[in-house]
TORPA-4810 file (N, C-alpha, C, O; in nm, 3 decimals):
<nodes>
NODE_1_12.797_13.241_10.405_12.754_13.154_10.514_12.857_13.148_10.625_12.824_13.115_10.739_M
NODE_2_12.983_13.178_10.592_13.088_13.169_10.692_13.065_13.263_10.809_13.090_13.227_10.924_G
NODE_3_13.017_13.386_10.778_12.993_13.482_10.885_12.882_13.435_10.977_12.891_13.447_11.099_K
NODE_4_12.776_13.379_10.915_12.665_13.329_10.996_12.711_13.217_11.087_12.672_13.210_11.203_R
NODE_5_12.795_13.130_11.034_12.841_13.017_11.114_12.924_13.063_11.232_12.926_12.996_11.336_A
NODE_6_12.993_13.179_11.218_13.079_13.226_11.325_13.005_13.295_11.438_13.057_13.306_11.549_G
NODE_7_12.883_13.344_11.409_12.811_13.421_11.509_12.777_13.341_11.634_12.810_13.384_11.744_Q
NODE_8_12.709_13.222_11.620_12.679_13.149_11.743_12.802_13.096_11.814_12.804_13.087_11.937_P
NODE_9_12.905_13.060_11.736_13.026_13.005_11.796_13.096_13.106_11.884_13.165_13.069_11.979_A
NODE_10_13.079_13.235_11.854_13.147_13.339_11.930_13.099_13.342_12.076_13.169_13.393_12.163_A
NODE_11_12.981_13.288_12.101_12.926_13.291_12.236_12.956_13.163_12.313_12.913_13.148_12.427_H
NODE_12_13.029_13.072_12.253_13.060_12.945_12.318_13.207_12.939_12.358_13.295_12.989_12.287_L
NODE_13_13.232_12.878_12.470_13.370_12.857_12.513_13.437_12.757_12.418_13.370_12.669_12.365_E
NODE_14_13.568_12.770_12.396_13.640_12.678_12.306_13.618_12.531_12.340_13.608_12.447_12.251_P
NODE_15_13.611_12.500_12.469_13.591_12.361_12.509_13.452_12.312_12.470_13.435_12.196_12.431_E
NODE_16_13.353_12.401_12.481_13.216_12.365_12.442_13.208_12.343_12.292_13.144_12.249_12.245_V
NODE_17_13.274_12.431_12.217_13.276_12.418_12.072_13.346_12.288_12.031_13.301_12.218_11.940_L
NODE_18_13.456_12.257_12.099_13.526_12.131_12.069_13.436_12.013_12.097_13.433_11.917_12.019_R
NODE_19_13.362_12.018_12.207_13.271_11.910_12.243_13.158_11.897_12.139_13.117_11.787_12.104_R
NODE_20_13.108_12.010_12.093_13.004_12.010_11.989_13.054_11.939_11.864_12.985_11.852_11.810_F
NODE_21_13.171_11.974_11.819_13.227_11.912_11.699_13.250_11.763_11.720_13.226_11.682_11.631_E
NODE_22_13.297_11.729_11.838_13.326_11.588_11.870_13.199_11.503_11.865_13.201_11.389_11.819_E
NODE_23_13.089_11.560_11.912_12.963_11.485_11.919_12.887_11.484_11.786_12.825_11.384_11.750_L
NODE_24_12.892_11.595_11.713_12.804_11.609_11.597_12.868_11.575_11.463_12.800_11.524_11.374_T
NODE_25_12.995_11.601_11.446_13.057_11.580_11.315_13.057_11.434_11.270_13.049_11.409_11.150_L
NODE_26_13.066_11.334_11.361_13.058_11.195_11.314_12.925_11.162_11.245_12.916_11.061_11.175_P
NODE_27_12.823_11.245_11.264_12.692_11.219_11.205_12.668_11.300_11.078_12.558_11.298_11.023_H
NODE_28_12.769_11.370_11.033_12.753_11.457_10.916_12.710_11.378_10.792_12.618_11.419_10.721_L
NODE_29_12.777_11.267_10.766_12.745_11.187_10.647_12.603_11.134_10.653_12.530_11.139_10.553_K
NODE_30_12.562_11.081_10.769_12.427_11.029_10.784_12.323_11.139_10.769_12.217_11.119_10.709_D
NODE_31_12.353_11.255_10.822_12.261_11.367_10.814_12.243_11.412_10.669_12.132_11.442_10.625_L
NODE_32_12.353_11.416_10.596_12.345_11.454_10.455_12.267_11.349_10.376_12.187_11.383_10.290_Y
NODE_33_12.292_11.222_10.406_12.219_11.115_10.338_12.070_11.126_10.363_11.990_11.105_10.272_G
NODE_34_12.033_11.158_10.486_11.891_11.175_10.518_11.834_11.293_10.441_11.723_11.284_10.389_L
NODE_35_11.907_11.401_10.435_11.859_11.520_10.363_11.835_11.489_10.216_11.736_11.534_10.158_A
NODE_36_11.925_11.412_10.155_11.908_11.376_10.015_11.785_11.289_9.997_11.709_11.306_9.901_V
NODE_37_11.763_11.194_10.089_11.646_11.109_10.079_11.517_11.188_10.097_11.414_11.154_10.038_R
NODE_38_11.522_11.292_10.177_11.402_11.371_10.203_11.373_11.472_10.093_11.257_11.507_10.070_L
NODE_39_11.476_11.520_10.025_11.455_11.626_9.926_11.481_11.583_9.782_11.423_11.638_9.689_T
NODE_40_11.569_11.483_9.764_11.605_11.441_9.629_11.693_11.541_9.557_11.713_11.528_9.436_G
NODE_41_11.745_11.639_9.627_11.823_11.745_9.564_11.949_11.770_9.646_11.941_11.806_9.764_D
NODE_42_12.066_11.753_9.584_12.191_11.764_9.660_12.224_11.907_9.704_12.261_11.926_9.820_R
NODE_43_12.212_12.008_9.618_12.239_12.144_9.666_12.146_12.185_9.781_12.190_12.246_9.878_P
NODE_44_12.018_12.151_9.769_11.924_12.181_9.878_11.963_12.106_10.004_11.953_12.160_10.114_T
NODE_45_12.007_11.981_9.988_12.048_11.901_10.104_12.168_11.963_10.172_12.175_11.966_10.295_S
NODE_46_12.264_12.012_10.095_12.381_12.076_10.154_12.341_12.198_10.235_12.392_12.220_10.345_E
NODE_47_12.247_12.277_10.181_12.199_12.396_10.254_12.130_12.355_10.384_12.150_12.416_10.489_D
NODE_48_12.049_12.251_10.375_11.975_12.205_10.493_12.068_12.152_10.601_12.047_12.178_10.720_L
NODE_49_12.171_12.079_10.561_12.266_12.026_10.659_12.342_12.141_10.726_12.363_12.140_10.847_V
NODE_50_12.383_12.238_10.646_12.454_12.352_10.704_12.364_12.427_10.802_12.407_12.466_10.910_Q
NODE_51_12.238_12.446_10.764_12.145_12.515_10.853_12.118_12.432_10.979_12.101_12.487_11.088_E
NODE_52_12.115_12.300_10.963_12.096_12.212_11.078_12.210_12.229_11.178_12.186_12.238_11.298_T
NODE_53_12.333_12.234_11.129_12.447_12.250_11.220_12.450_12.388_11.284_12.491_12.402_11.400_Y
NODE_54_12.406_12.489_11.212_12.399_12.622_11.271_12.299_12.625_11.386_12.328_12.676_11.494_L
NODE_55_12.182_12.568_11.362_12.080_12.566_11.466_12.123_12.476_11.583_12.098_12.508_11.699_K
NODE_56_12.187_12.365_11.550_12.234_12.276_11.656_12.340_12.344_11.742_12.342_12.328_11.864_A
NODE_57_12.427_12.420_11.679_12.532_12.490_11.753_12.471_12.594_11.847_12.514_12.609_11.961_L
NODE_58_12.369_12.664_11.797_12.303_12.764_11.881_12.232_12.700_11.999_12.229_12.755_12.109_Q
NODE_59_12.175_12.581_11.975_12.096_12.515_12.079_12.177_12.415_12.160_12.122_12.351_12.250_A
NODE_60_12.304_12.399_12.132_12.384_12.295_12.195_12.382_12.299_12.348_12.380_12.193_12.410_F
NODE_61_12.384_12.417_12.410_12.380_12.419_12.558_12.254_12.355_12.615_12.251_12.320_12.733_P
NODE_62_12.149_12.340_12.534_12.025_12.281_12.584_12.022_12.129_12.570_11.931_12.064_12.621_T
NODE_63_12.121_12.071_12.501_12.126_11.926_12.483_12.168_11.861_12.614_12.282_11.876_12.658_L
NODE_64_12.076_11.788_12.677_12.102_11.732_12.810_12.160_11.591_12.804_12.231_11.549_12.895_R
NODE_65_12.131_11.520_12.697_12.180_11.382_12.686_12.265_11.366_12.561_12.211_11.355_12.451_N
NODE_66_12.397_11.365_12.574_12.485_11.353_12.457_12.461_11.226_12.377_12.491_11.222_12.258_P
NODE_67_12.409_11.121_12.441_12.383_10.996_12.369_12.270_11.011_12.268_12.255_10.927_12.179_D
NODE_68_12.191_11.117_12.281_12.078_11.140_12.191_12.109_11.242_12.083_12.018_11.297_12.021_K
NODE_69_12.237_11.269_12.058_12.272_11.375_11.965_12.228_11.342_11.823_12.186_11.432_11.749_V
NODE_70_12.236_11.215_11.783_12.197_11.179_11.646_12.048_11.205_11.621_12.016_11.275_11.525_R
NODE_71_11.956_11.150_11.703_11.815_11.183_11.681_11.785_11.331_11.698_11.694_11.384_11.635_P
NODE_72_11.862_11.398_11.783_11.846_11.543_11.801_11.877_11.616_11.671_11.802_11.705_11.632_W
NODE_73_11.984_11.579_11.605_12.019_11.640_11.475_11.914_11.606_11.370_11.875_11.692_11.290_L
NODE_74_11.868_11.481_11.371_11.765_11.441_11.275_11.637_11.520_11.298_11.567_11.555_11.203_F
NODE_75_11.607_11.547_11.424_11.487_11.623_11.457_11.497_11.764_11.399_11.402_11.814_11.340_Q
NODE_76_11.611_11.826_11.416_11.630_11.962_11.364_11.616_11.963_11.212_11.548_12.048_11.156_I
NODE_77_11.682_11.867_11.146_11.676_11.859_11.001_11.533_11.834_10.953_11.487_11.899_10.859_L
NODE_78_11.462_11.742_11.017_11.326_11.708_10.976_11.234_11.829_10.985_11.151_11.852_10.897_S
NODE_79_11.249_11.905_11.090_11.165_12.024_11.106_11.201_12.131_11.003_11.113_12.204_10.956_R
NODE_80_11.327_12.141_10.969_11.367_12.236_10.865_11.305_12.199_10.731_11.259_12.286_10.656_L
NODE_81_11.303_12.069_10.700_11.244_12.024_10.574_11.095_12.057_10.571_11.044_12.108_10.472_V
NODE_82_11.026_12.028_10.683_10.883_12.055_10.690_10.855_12.205_10.683_10.762_12.248_10.616_T
NODE_83_10.935_12.283_10.753_10.917_12.429_10.751_10.940_12.485_10.612_10.873_12.580_10.571_D
NODE_84_11.036_12.428_10.540_11.064_12.476_10.404_10.944_12.453_10.313_10.913_12.536_10.228_R
NODE_85_10.876_12.340_10.331_10.757_12.312_10.250_10.650_12.417_10.278_10.587_12.468_10.186_Q
NODE_86_10.630_12.449_10.406_10.528_12.548_10.441_10.564_12.684_10.383_10.477_12.756_10.332_R
NODE_87_10.692_12.720_10.391_10.737_12.849_10.339_10.719_12.857_10.189_10.677_12.960_10.135_T
NODE_88_10.751_12.747_10.120_10.736_12.745_9.974_10.590_12.745_9.931_10.558_12.778_9.817_D
NODE_89_10.502_12.708_10.024_10.361_12.705_9.992_10.322_12.595_9.897_10.221_12.604_9.828_G
NODE_90_10.403_12.489_9.893_10.373_12.380_9.801_10.262_12.291_9.856_10.260_12.260_9.975_R
NODE_91_10.171_12.253_9.769_10.064_12.162_9.807_10.064_12.044_9.712_10.069_12.061_9.591_E
NODE_92_10.058_11.926_9.768_10.053_11.805_9.687_9.917_11.742_9.708_9.881_11.704_9.819_V
NODE_93_9.841_11.730_9.600_9.707_11.675_9.611_9.714_11.524_9.628_9.788_11.456_9.557_L
NODE_94_9.638_11.474_9.721_9.629_11.330_9.740_9.483_11.289_9.732_9.395_11.375_9.727_T
NODE_95_9.458_11.161_9.732_9.322_11.111_9.719_9.242_11.138_9.846_9.297_11.174_9.950_A
NODE_96_9.113_11.119_9.833_9.024_11.125_9.947_9.074_11.025_10.052_9.103_10.910_10.019_D
NODE_97_9.085_11.068_10.179_9.133_10.976_10.284_9.054_10.846_10.290_9.111_10.740_10.316_P
NODE_98_8.924_10.854_10.267_8.843_10.732_10.273_8.880_10.637_10.159_8.882_10.515_10.175_R
NODE_99_8.911_10.696_10.042_8.953_10.613_9.930_9.087_10.547_9.960_9.108_10.430_9.928_E
NODE_100_9.177_10.624_10.021_9.308_10.568_10.056_9.294_10.453_10.156_9.362_10.351_10.144_L
NODE_101_9.207_10.470_10.254_9.189_10.366_10.355_9.136_10.237_10.293_9.163_10.128_10.344_D
NODE_102_9.060_10.249_10.185_9.006_10.131_10.119_9.109_10.063_10.029_9.095_9.945_9.996_R
NODE_103_9.212_10.139_9.991_9.313_10.083_9.900_9.400_9.981_9.973_9.446_10.006_10.084_F
NODE_104_9.421_9.867_9.912_9.507_9.765_9.971_9.595_9.705_9.862_9.547_9.629_9.777_S
NODE_105_9.721_9.738_9.864_9.813_9.682_9.765_9.822_9.531_9.782_9.830_9.458_9.684_L
NODE_106_9.822_9.486_9.907_9.832_9.342_9.931_9.717_9.267_9.864_9.738_9.165_9.799_Y
NODE_107_9.594_9.318_9.880_9.478_9.253_9.820_9.485_9.256_9.668_9.452_9.157_9.602_D
NODE_108_9.527_9.369_9.612_9.536_9.381_9.467_9.637_9.283_9.409_9.612_9.218_9.308_L
NODE_109_9.752_9.273_9.475_9.856_9.181_9.427_9.809_9.037_9.443_9.835_8.953_9.357_V
NODE_110_9.741_9.009_9.553_9.691_8.874_9.574_9.589_8.835_9.466_9.588_8.721_9.419_A
NODE_111_9.505_8.930_9.428_9.407_8.903_9.323_9.475_8.883_9.188_9.436_8.798_9.109_Q
NODE_112_9.578_8.964_9.164_9.651_8.956_9.037_9.733_8.829_9.029_9.743_8.766_8.924_E
NODE_113_9.792_8.791_9.144_9.872_8.668_9.155_9.981_8.659_9.049_9.987_8.560_8.975_D
NODE_114_10.070_8.762_9.040_10.176_8.758_8.938_10.287_8.658_8.970_10.366_8.622_8.882_P
NODE_115_10.295_8.613_9.095_10.397_8.517_9.136_10.328_8.398_9.202_10.327_8.388_9.325_F
NODE_116_10.269_8.308_9.123_10.185_8.201_9.179_10.256_8.107_9.275_10.190_8.040_9.355_P
NODE_117_10.388_8.099_9.271_10.460_8.005_9.358_10.534_8.077_9.471_10.615_8.017_9.541_Y
NODE_118_10.504_8.206_9.488_10.575_8.284_9.589_10.501_8.281_9.722_10.378_8.287_9.726_S
NODE_119_10.577_8.273_9.831_10.518_8.289_9.963_10.556_8.426_10.021_10.534_8.453_10.140_D
NODE_120_10.613_8.512_9.934_10.648_8.649_9.971_10.591_8.742_9.864_10.663_8.822_9.806_R
NODE_121_10.461_8.731_9.840_10.398_8.797_9.727_10.417_8.948_9.729_10.455_9.008_9.629_L
NODE_122_10.391_9.007_9.844_10.400_9.152_9.857_10.542_9.200_9.831_10.564_9.296_9.757_H
NODE_123_10.640_9.133_9.894_10.780_9.172_9.878_10.828_9.151_9.735_10.903_9.232_9.682_E
NODE_124_10.784_9.040_9.672_10.827_9.013_9.534_10.770_9.117_9.438_10.837_9.157_9.342_D
NODE_125_10.648_9.160_9.464_10.590_9.263_9.379_10.670_9.393_9.390_10.706_9.454_9.289_F
NODE_126_10.697_9.436_9.512_10.772_9.560_9.532_10.914_9.547_9.478_10.975_9.646_9.437_L
NODE_127_10.967_9.424_9.477_11.102_9.403_9.426_11.116_9.422_9.277_11.228_9.425_9.225_G
NODE_128_11.004_9.436_9.205_11.009_9.459_9.062_11.052_9.601_9.027_11.090_9.629_8.913_Q
NODE_129_11.046_9.690_9.124_11.072_9.831_9.096_11.217_9.867_9.126_11.266_9.839_9.235_F
NODE_130_11.286_9.930_9.030_11.422_9.979_9.058_11.419_10.082_9.170_11.317_10.147_9.193_P
NODE_131_11.531_10.097_9.237_11.539_10.192_9.347_11.498_10.333_9.304_11.435_10.406_9.380_D
NODE_132_11.534_10.371_9.182_11.504_10.506_9.135_11.354_10.530_9.126_11.306_10.640_9.156_E
NODE_133_11.278_10.428_9.086_11.133_10.445_9.076_11.071_10.456_9.214_10.981_10.538_9.236_E
NODE_134_11.118_10.376_9.308_11.068_10.386_9.444_11.104_10.522_9.503_11.022_10.585_9.570_V
NODE_135_11.226_10.567_9.477_11.271_10.697_9.528_11.186_10.809_9.469_11.150_10.904_9.538_R
NODE_136_11.155_10.798_9.340_11.074_10.900_9.275_10.934_10.907_9.334_10.880_11.015_9.356_G
NODE_137_10.875_10.789_9.360_10.742_10.786_9.421_10.747_10.843_9.563_10.654_10.911_9.606_A
NODE_138_10.855_10.814_9.634_10.869_10.865_9.770_10.884_11.017_9.770_10.824_11.085_9.853_L
NODE_139_10.962_11.068_9.677_10.984_11.213_9.671_10.859_11.289_9.629_10.848_11.409_9.654_L
NODE_140_10.765_11.220_9.566_10.640_11.284_9.525_10.545_11.303_9.643_10.446_11.376_9.632_A
NODE_141_10.574_11.238_9.756_10.488_11.251_9.873_10.506_11.388_9.939_10.616_11.444_9.934_L
NODE_142_10.402_11.441_10.000_10.419_11.561_10.084_10.515_11.530_10.198_10.522_11.416_10.245_P
NODE_143_10.588_11.631_10.243_10.687_11.610_10.349_10.626_11.550_10.476_10.692_11.473_10.545_E
NODE_144_10.500_11.584_10.507_10.440_11.532_10.630_10.427_11.381_10.628_10.418_11.318_10.734_E
NODE_145_10.426_11.321_10.509_10.423_11.175_10.497_10.561_11.119_10.466_10.598_11.012_10.515_Y
NODE_146_10.637_11.191_10.384_10.768_11.141_10.343_10.865_11.135_10.461_10.937_11.036_10.476_R
NODE_147_10.868_11.238_10.542_10.963_11.243_10.654_10.944_11.124_10.749_11.043_11.058_10.782_V
NODE_148_10.821_11.095_10.795_10.807_10.979_10.883_10.846_10.847_10.818_10.909_10.763_10.882_P
NODE_149_10.811_10.828_10.690_10.846_10.703_10.622_10.997_10.684_10.615_11.048_10.576_10.642_L
NODE_150_11.068_10.790_10.579_11.214_10.780_10.568_11.277_10.755_10.703_11.367_10.671_10.716_V
NODE_151_11.233_10.827_10.805_11.294_10.813_10.937_11.270_10.675_10.997_11.357_10.621_11.066_L
NODE_152_11.154_10.616_10.971_11.123_10.484_11.028_11.186_10.373_10.946_11.251_10.284_11.002_V
NODE_153_11.168_10.377_10.813_11.208_10.262_10.731_11.351_10.272_10.678_11.413_10.170_10.648_Y
NODE_154_11.404_10.392_10.666_11.543_10.406_10.619_11.639_10.428_10.735_11.753_10.383_10.731_A
NODE_155_11.592_10.497_10.840_11.682_10.529_10.952_11.657_10.443_11.074_11.733_10.450_11.171_E
NODE_156_11.551_10.361_11.073_11.526_10.269_11.182_11.477_10.332_11.311_11.493_10.273_11.418_G
NODE_157_11.417_10.450_11.304_11.364_10.512_11.424_11.241_10.436_11.473_11.164_10.382_11.393_M
NODE_158_11.224_10.432_11.604_11.100_10.378_11.661_10.990_10.483_11.647_11.018_10.600_11.620_S
NODE_159_10.866_10.439_11.666_10.755_10.534_11.658_10.768_10.643_11.764_10.740_10.760_11.738_Y
NODE_160_10.811_10.604_11.882_10.824_10.703_11.989_10.937_10.801_11.960_10.924_10.921_11.985_R
NODE_161_11.049_10.752_11.907_11.158_10.841_11.870_11.113_10.937_11.760_11.149_11.055_11.760_E
NODE_162_11.034_10.885_11.667_10.985_10.969_11.559_10.891_11.077_11.612_10.898_11.193_11.570_L
NODE_163_10.803_11.040_11.705_10.712_11.138_11.764_10.790_11.249_11.833_10.755_11.367_11.824_A
NODE_164_10.898_11.211_11.901_10.982_11.311_11.967_11.052_11.399_11.864_11.059_11.521_11.880_T
NODE_165_11.104_11.338_11.759_11.175_11.413_11.656_11.085_11.514_11.586_11.128_11.625_11.556_S
NODE_166_10.960_11.473_11.561_10.869_11.561_11.487_10.789_11.651_11.579_10.721_11.743_11.533_L
NODE_167_10.797_11.626_11.710_10.725_11.709_11.804_10.574_11.696_11.793_10.502_11.795_11.806_G
NODE_168_10.526_11.574_11.769_10.381_11.553_11.757_10.342_11.424_11.830_10.428_11.341_11.858_C
NODE_169_10.214_11.408_11.860_10.169_11.289_11.935_10.196_11.159_11.859_10.205_11.158_11.736_P
NODE_170_10.207_11.051_11.934_10.233_10.920_11.875_10.123_10.882_11.777_10.151_10.825_11.672_L
NODE_171_9.998_10.913_11.811_9.887_10.881_11.722_9.897_10.951_11.589_9.862_10.894_11.485_G
NODE_172_9.945_11.075_11.589_9.963_11.150_11.464_10.071_11.086_11.379_10.056_11.075_11.257_T
NODE_173_10.179_11.043_11.444_10.288_10.976_11.372_10.237_10.849_11.304_10.266_10.825_11.187_V
NODE_174_10.162_10.768_11.377_10.113_10.643_11.322_10.015_10.668_11.207_10.013_10.594_11.109_M
NODE_175_9.934_10.772_11.222_9.840_10.806_11.115_9.914_10.850_10.989_9.876_10.811_10.878_S
NODE_176_10.018_10.930_11.005_10.094_10.976_10.889_10.168_10.860_10.822_10.177_10.854_10.699_R
NODE_177_10.221_10.769_10.902_10.288_10.652_10.845_10.189_10.566_10.766_10.219_10.522_10.655_L
NODE_178_10.073_10.545_10.823_9.971_10.464_10.755_9.931_10.528_10.623_9.927_10.461_10.520_H
NODE_179_9.901_10.658_10.626_9.856_10.725_10.505_9.970_10.736_10.403_9.949_10.722_10.283_R
NODE_180_10.090_10.762_10.452_10.204_10.770_10.361_10.229_10.640_10.289_10.257_10.639_10.169_G
NODE_181_10.220_10.528_10.361_10.238_10.397_10.298_10.131_10.373_10.192_10.160_10.320_10.084_R
NODE_182_10.008_10.411_10.224_9.898_10.392_10.129_9.922_10.471_10.000_9.905_10.419_9.890_K
NODE_183_9.962_10.597_10.014_9.985_10.681_9.896_10.101_10.626_9.814_10.093_10.620_9.691_I
NODE_184_10.208_10.584_9.882_10.324_10.530_9.813_10.289_10.400_9.740_10.326_10.382_9.624_L
NODE_185_10.218_10.311_9.807_10.183_10.183_9.745_10.087_10.204_9.627_10.097_10.134_9.526_E
NODE_186_9.996_10.298_9.640_9.905_10.326_9.529_9.982_10.378_9.408_9.953_10.342_9.294_R
NODE_187_10.080_10.465_9.434_10.162_10.518_9.325_10.238_10.406_9.255_10.249_10.406_9.132_A
NODE_188_10.291_10.312_9.331_10.365_10.200_9.272_10.272_10.107_9.194_10.310_10.052_9.091_L
NODE_189_10.150_10.090_9.243_10.053_10.007_9.171_10.020_10.070_9.035_10.014_10.001_8.933_W
NODE_190_9.999_10.201_9.033_9.971_10.270_8.907_10.090_10.260_8.813_10.074_10.246_8.692_E
NODE_191_10.210_10.268_8.870_10.332_10.254_8.790_10.340_10.114_8.730_10.376_10.098_8.614_C
NODE_192_10.305_10.014_8.810_10.307_9.875_8.761_10.209_9.857_8.645_10.239_9.785_8.550_A
NODE_193_10.093_9.921_8.653_9.995_9.910_8.545_10.048_9.977_8.418_10.031_9.924_8.308_K
NODE_194_10.111_10.092_8.433_10.164_10.163_8.315_10.274_10.082_8.248_10.288_10.084_8.126_R
NODE_195_10.353_10.010_8.329_10.463_9.931_8.274_10.420_9.794_8.224_10.500_9.719_8.170_K
NODE_196_10.292_9.761_8.243_10.243_9.632_8.199_10.284_9.517_8.290_10.283_9.401_8.248_G
NODE_197_10.321_9.548_8.414_10.362_9.443_8.508_10.241_9.367_8.563_10.253_9.254_8.609_L
NODE_198_10.126_9.432_8.557_10.002_9.367_8.601_9.894_9.392_8.497_9.904_9.486_8.418_V
NODE_199_9.794_9.310_8.497_9.684_9.327_8.404_9.592_9.436_8.452_9.582_9.461_8.572_R
NODE_200_9.525_9.502_8.360_9.423_9.598_8.396_9.289_9.547_8.344_9.275_9.511_8.228_T
NODE_201_9.195_9.544_8.433_9.065_9.487_8.397_8.968_9.599_8.362_8.959_9.699_8.433_W
NODE_202_8.897_9.581_8.252_8.798_9.679_8.211_8.661_9.634_8.259_8.624_9.517_8.251_K
NODE_203_8.586_9.733_8.310_8.452_9.700_8.361_8.360_9.667_8.244_8.242_9.636_8.265_A
</nodes>
């Protein structure tokens, strides 16, 4: 990988390369953390981060606003993750969209009423799950849903920033977030039933 890393740098002036390092290296830890959240695999995350910096270095002359370098790096990484899924040809089956739209974790929890004295029913229900279980459910999502969820809820991106990062319309971003939340919440509900955290009613 060392030779590959040297190729784009050879075309940059030393001052430009110094500026690139000054702007991008402070975000290395955050970028790696995002990669781990998106893939769940550290070796893969290391490869993705390295590839992100290679592509960023090649494209650095096109960066017009240095204040936007962090979302710019996140955009490159997010697209690499999505492209890798397409290349691998992985398909994750999800429910019928109409079935997902009808699913409501809030309504199910309200009907179950596991915390009768809580005024934060939804949050208390989700709080029953260890981080590892939530992470596992998140990693089971297709990248087209997982990436927006992580960028918005873990990285604090706005919808508009996310649309820019993913290169898609705002409506598409909102649709993916909605569907991703539904799939994730349904997975957690099924997990809760398996663990006996909620009752299961037989018809």
